Structures are given as structure tokens and as C-alpha cells.
C-alpha positions as CSV (number, residue, x, y, z in Angstrom):
1,M,17.5,28.9,-12.0
2,I,17.3,32.1,-10.0
3,N,14.1,32.4,-8.1
4,H,12.6,34.8,-5.6
5,F,10.7,34.4,-2.4
6,A,6.9,34.4,-3.1
7,N,6.5,36.5,0.0
8,S,6.7,40.2,-0.9
9,E,8.7,40.9,2.2
10,L,11.6,39.1,0.6
11,D,11.1,40.4,-2.9
12,G,14.3,40.7,-4.8
13,I,16.3,38.3,-2.6
14,I,17.7,35.3,-4.4
15,S,16.2,32.1,-3.1
16,T,15.9,28.4,-3.7
17,R,13.8,25.7,-2.2
18,Y,16.6,25.1,0.4
19,L,16.8,28.7,1.5
20,Q,13.0,29.1,1.4
21,D,12.6,26.1,3.8
22,V,15.2,27.3,6.2
23,A,13.9,30.9,6.1
24,D,10.3,29.8,6.6
25,R,11.2,27.7,9.7
26,A,13.3,30.5,11.2
27,R,10.6,33.1,10.7
28,Q,8.0,30.9,12.2
29,Y,10.1,30.5,15.4
30,L,10.8,34.2,15.5
31,A,7.1,35.0,15.0
32,S,6.5,32.8,18.1
33,G,8.8,35.0,20.1
34,L,11.7,32.6,20.1
35,S,15.3,33.3,19.3
36,V,17.0,31.5,16.4
37,H,20.6,30.1,16.2
38,F,22.2,29.2,12.9
39,S,25.0,26.7,13.6
40,G,27.4,25.3,11.0
41,P,30.9,25.4,9.4
42,A,32.3,28.5,7.7
43,G,31.0,29.3,4.3
44,V,27.5,27.8,4.5
45,G,25.7,31.1,4.5
46,K,24.8,31.6,8.2
47,T,25.4,35.3,8.3
48,S,23.8,36.0,4.9
49,L,20.8,34.0,5.8
50,A,20.4,35.8,9.2
51,I,20.6,39.2,7.5
52,L,18.1,38.0,4.8
53,I,15.6,37.0,7.5
54,A,16.2,40.1,9.6
55,R,15.4,42.3,6.5
56,S,12.2,40.3,5.9
57,L,10.9,41.2,9.4
58,Q,10.6,44.8,8.3
59,R,12.1,46.1,11.5
60,P,15.4,48.0,12.0
61,Y,18.2,45.5,12.5
62,S,21.9,45.6,13.4
63,V,24.8,43.1,13.7
64,I,27.3,42.6,16.4
65,Y,30.3,40.2,16.1
66,G,31.5,38.0,18.9
67,N,34.9,38.8,20.3
68,S,36.8,37.1,23.1
69,D,37.9,40.5,24.4
70,Y,34.3,41.8,25.0
71,T,33.2,42.9,28.4
72,T,29.5,43.3,29.4
73,S,29.7,47.0,28.7
74,D,30.6,46.3,25.0
75,L,27.2,44.7,24.6
76,I,24.9,46.7,26.8
77,G,26.7,50.1,27.4
78,G,28.0,51.8,30.5
79,N,28.3,54.9,32.6
80,F,30.4,57.6,31.1
81,G,30.7,61.4,31.6
82,Y,34.0,63.2,32.2
83,R,34.5,66.7,30.7
84,R,37.6,69.0,31.0
85,K,37.6,72.5,29.7
86,K,40.5,75.0,29.6
87,K,39.9,78.7,29.5
88,V,42.8,81.0,28.5
89,D,42.9,84.7,29.5
90,N,42.8,86.9,26.4
91,F,45.1,89.5,27.8
92,I,47.6,87.4,29.7
93,H,48.5,84.3,27.7
94,N,50.0,82.3,30.6
95,V,47.0,82.8,32.8
96,Y,44.2,80.2,32.4
97,T,41.6,78.4,34.3
98,V,40.6,74.7,34.1
99,E,37.0,73.5,34.6
100,E,36.3,69.9,35.2
101,D,32.9,68.2,35.3
102,F,32.5,64.6,36.3
103,Q,28.9,63.4,36.0
104,L,28.2,59.8,35.0
105,K,25.5,59.2,32.4
106,W,24.4,55.9,30.9
107,F,25.0,55.3,27.2
108,D,23.4,52.3,25.4
109,K,25.2,49.9,23.1
110,Q,23.6,47.8,20.4
111,L,22.0,45.1,22.6
112,T,20.4,47.6,24.9
113,T,19.2,49.8,22.0
114,A,17.6,46.8,20.3
115,C,15.9,45.7,23.5
116,R,14.5,49.2,24.1
117,E,13.4,49.9,20.5
118,G,12.3,46.5,19.4
119,H,14.9,46.0,16.8
120,V,16.2,42.7,15.3
121,L,19.7,42.0,16.5
122,I,22.1,39.5,14.8
123,Y,24.7,38.3,17.1
124,D,27.2,36.8,14.6
125,E,29.7,34.2,15.9
126,F,28.4,34.8,19.4
127,S,30.4,31.8,20.7
128,R,33.6,33.7,20.2
129,T,32.6,35.9,23.1
130,R,33.3,34.4,26.6
131,P,30.3,32.5,28.1
132,E,30.2,34.6,31.2
133,I,29.7,37.8,29.1
134,N,26.9,36.1,27.1
135,N,25.1,35.4,30.4
136,I,23.6,38.9,29.9
137,C,21.3,37.3,27.3
138,L,19.7,34.9,29.7
139,S,17.4,37.3,31.4
140,I,16.5,38.8,28.1
141,L,15.4,35.5,26.6
142,A,13.8,34.0,29.8
143,E,12.2,36.9,31.6
144,G,12.1,39.6,28.9
145,V,14.2,42.0,31.1
146,L,17.7,43.4,30.5
147,F,19.4,44.4,33.8
148,L,21.8,47.3,33.6
149,P,24.6,48.2,36.0
150,S,23.5,51.9,35.8
151,M,24.1,54.4,38.6
152,E,20.9,56.1,37.7
153,S,18.0,54.9,39.9
154,G,15.5,55.1,37.0
155,N,17.7,53.1,34.6
156,Q,18.4,49.9,36.4
157,Y,16.7,47.6,33.9
158,V,15.0,47.6,30.5
159,K,11.8,45.8,29.8
160,V,12.4,44.1,26.5
161,H,10.2,45.5,23.6
162,P,7.8,42.8,22.3
163,A,9.1,43.2,18.8
164,F,12.7,42.5,19.8
165,R,14.2,39.5,18.1
166,L,17.6,37.9,18.5
167,I,19.3,35.8,15.8
168,F,22.6,34.0,16.7
169,T,25.2,32.4,14.4
170,S,28.1,30.2,15.4
171,N,30.9,28.0,14.0
172,P,31.5,24.5,15.4
173,Q,33.2,24.3,18.7
174,E,36.4,22.8,17.3
175,Y,37.1,26.0,15.4
176,A,39.9,28.2,16.8
177,G,38.7,30.9,19.2
178,V,35.3,29.3,19.8
179,H,34.0,28.9,23.3
180,K,31.6,26.2,24.5
181,T,28.1,27.6,24.9
182,Q,26.5,27.4,28.3
183,V,23.6,25.0,28.5
184,A,21.3,27.7,29.9
185,L,21.7,29.8,26.8
186,D,21.4,26.8,24.4
187,D,18.1,26.0,26.1
188,R,16.7,29.4,25.3
189,M,17.1,29.4,21.5
190,V,16.1,27.2,18.6
191,T,19.2,25.8,16.8
192,I,19.1,25.2,13.1
193,K,22.1,23.3,11.9
194,L,23.3,24.2,8.5
195,G,25.5,22.1,6.3
196,Q,26.8,22.6,2.8
197,M,24.1,24.0,0.5
198,D,22.5,22.0,-2.2
199,R,23.5,22.2,-5.8
200,E,20.6,24.4,-6.9
201,T,21.4,27.0,-4.2
202,E,25.1,27.1,-4.9
203,I,24.4,27.7,-8.6
204,A,21.9,30.5,-7.9
205,I,24.3,32.2,-5.5
206,A,27.3,31.9,-7.9
207,V,25.2,33.5,-10.7
208,A,24.0,36.3,-8.4
209,H,27.4,37.3,-7.2
210,S,29.2,37.2,-10.6
211,G,26.7,37.7,-13.4
212,I,27.8,34.6,-15.3
213,D,25.2,32.5,-17.1
214,D,23.6,29.4,-15.4
215,R,25.4,26.8,-17.6
216,L,28.8,28.1,-16.7
217,A,27.8,28.4,-13.0
218,E,26.6,24.7,-13.1
219,R,30.1,23.6,-14.3
220,I,31.9,25.6,-11.7
221,V,29.6,24.3,-8.9
222,D,29.9,20.7,-10.1
223,L,33.7,21.0,-10.2
224,V,33.8,22.3,-6.6
225,R,31.3,19.8,-5.3
226,D,33.2,16.9,-6.9
227,F,36.5,18.1,-5.4
228,R,34.8,18.6,-2.0
229,N,33.0,15.3,-1.9
230,G,36.2,13.4,-2.8
231,S,38.2,14.9,0.0
232,D,38.6,13.8,3.6
233,T,37.5,17.2,4.8
234,P,34.0,17.7,3.2
235,E,33.6,21.1,4.9
236,S,36.3,22.4,2.6
237,C,35.5,24.5,-0.4
238,S,32.1,26.0,0.4
239,V,29.9,28.1,-1.8
240,R,32.4,30.9,-1.2
241,T,34.8,29.0,-3.4
242,C,32.2,28.8,-6.1
243,I,31.7,32.6,-5.8
244,K,35.4,33.3,-6.1
245,I,35.8,31.1,-9.3
246,A,32.6,32.6,-10.8
247,K,33.9,36.2,-10.2
248,V,37.2,35.4,-11.8
249,F,35.4,33.8,-14.8
250,S,33.3,37.0,-15.1
251,G,36.5,39.0,-15.3
252,Y,37.7,36.9,-18.3
253,S,35.7,38.6,-21.0
254,G,32.4,38.1,-19.1
255,G,33.0,34.4,-18.9
256,S,33.8,33.7,-22.5
257,L,37.4,32.8,-21.7
258,I,38.6,30.1,-19.3
259,P,41.3,30.9,-16.7
260,S,44.5,29.0,-16.6
261,K,44.9,25.8,-14.6
262,D,47.1,27.7,-12.1
263,V,44.2,30.1,-11.4
264,F,42.0,27.1,-10.6
265,L,44.6,25.7,-8.4
266,D,45.0,28.9,-6.5
267,L,41.2,29.4,-6.0
268,L,40.4,25.8,-5.1
269,L,43.3,25.0,-2.9
270,S,43.3,28.3,-1.1
271,D,40.0,27.3,0.5
272,F,40.9,23.6,1.0
273,R,41.6,22.4,4.5
274,Y,44.3,19.8,3.9
275,G,44.2,17.9,7.2
276,D,47.2,15.5,6.9
277,L,47.7,16.2,3.2
278,K,50.0,18.7,1.5
279,R,49.0,21.0,-1.3
280,E,51.0,19.1,-3.9
281,H,49.1,15.9,-3.1
282,C,45.8,17.6,-4.1
283,E,46.9,19.2,-7.3
284,P,46.6,16.0,-9.5
285,K,42.9,15.7,-8.4
286,V,42.2,19.3,-9.3
287,K,43.9,18.9,-12.8
288,A,41.9,15.7,-13.4
289,L,38.6,17.5,-12.6
290,L,39.6,20.4,-14.8
291,G,40.0,18.1,-17.7
292,Q,36.5,16.8,-17.0
293,Y,34.7,20.1,-16.7
294,F,36.9,22.6,-18.6
295,Q,38.7,21.1,-21.4
């Protein structure tokens, strides 16, 4: 069930046909000099996939996480340079001199470093940063230039390295804390919408994260998928839920013992988004499914 990418650049990374297809498309876009945007609900593997692809490009890579409190300097850097030094007289303890030096010098942050050095940058949950701050990306993607508010005459802009690549991820707009992305930025990236993974992929990931055997992973994944598909909120209980249950199983004598029903209820319903339902209304469905998969 666990496969590997045929491409040696991805050797050792778990894959399935689903992941292979998405990764191949994304790498094709990146090889063409375009930026890639993975969009989808929480738990569908956007960040993991972005890191997997960044690693395969065999370039240094880093990750920044969107934040509504960011300013432009948090992404690109700024002018800093204040130093204060106190010198005490060795013979008269209450006699001292203070030296102050104020000289601004530019210091890069991750986005600027990546542009200069040709690194791969993953901008995770970029839509949590306010749109006016993300405008700094427009000139990078359109003109290949990053403009800097530096006070040094020779450091007013950075010509983007030809190997620089940018991978975005984002949650749907209706999620809390997510800002609407400006059209100009949307137009400068290739968006790949990700939904829930297929069964084969969820099984492979559950096995990889827990060490349980394929047959047990199949039962866990089928349980979660049945519960998810029968709910009014199909984005609930992603592959993360499968991983949690698989890890707990692994802790029960390596998977030879079955956790109690209460454990299943905790794990399944902690990830379930109830909508208009209450937890107690979902418990009978979980117990029925447990009887089907884990008698």
C-alpha cells in the first residue's frame, strides 16, 4: 500500500497516485517559473504537500506563517541599528561615560533572503495576513523585483533570483481569521484546490505516521470516511483524525488491542464540526460504526 515517488528527488517520501498527480502538476508549474497556491479546508495536507514539493526541488527552503498582525517589515526586513555602551571608571565607581551609536543598517527577513538567494519559500496560510501587506508579493511575481524601503542608496530593490519559487497555502475564506485575497495576487499564481484525500492516500499516511499494519489502517480509514460522508459537514474528520486514531491503536500493544468506545468517541468527535448538531446527537452514529468495523 505504501509507495514511493519514482523520481529519485522524492525518494523515501510516502506517495500515492493522488499525491503523485498533484505533485507532478505543481512541479510543472514551478518549473515554468510560476507560483503555486494550494487551497482547501484544514486537514487535507496542504502544508505537508508544499514541504514535500519544496524538498524535491533540491533548493534551500523555508516556511513563513500568515498572521494578521504582520507588517511589511515582518516579511522583508527593515532598517535597524542602535547601540548603547556604558563604560565605568575602574578607580571611581560612580564615574562613567555612555557611548551611543545610531546607524541604520538593513536586515533581511525570510522573503527578501529567499528572493536574493533563490530559495523556495512556503507562505503558509498567507490569507491570514492582511491583503495590503501581501501586496509586497505583486512586484515579485509580476516584474521579478522586490522593492525595499531601505535608507541605503544601493539597497533600494532586489532583483529576484531566477531559482526563487513561492508556494502559497490557504484555508477557505469562511474560516475565522482569513482575509479575502486581492484579485491581483490571485491572478499571479496557479491555484490547485485540494479536497479530502482518497482512500488509498489516507491509508498510506495513517500507516506511515503510526506504524500499524495496512489492514488495521484500512478499517480505521473506512470508519472515519463513513462517519464523515454521513455528516452534514463533510470537511469534518480529515486524514488528521485517521492519524490520531492510528497512533492511539499503535500505543495499545502495537495495535493488537482495541481502544474503548469512549476513546473512539473522544478522537472522532473532537475533530467533528457539529454545525447545528450537539455531540450527544452524533454519539449513536459513532457507536453503530464501531460495531461495524471493530466488534
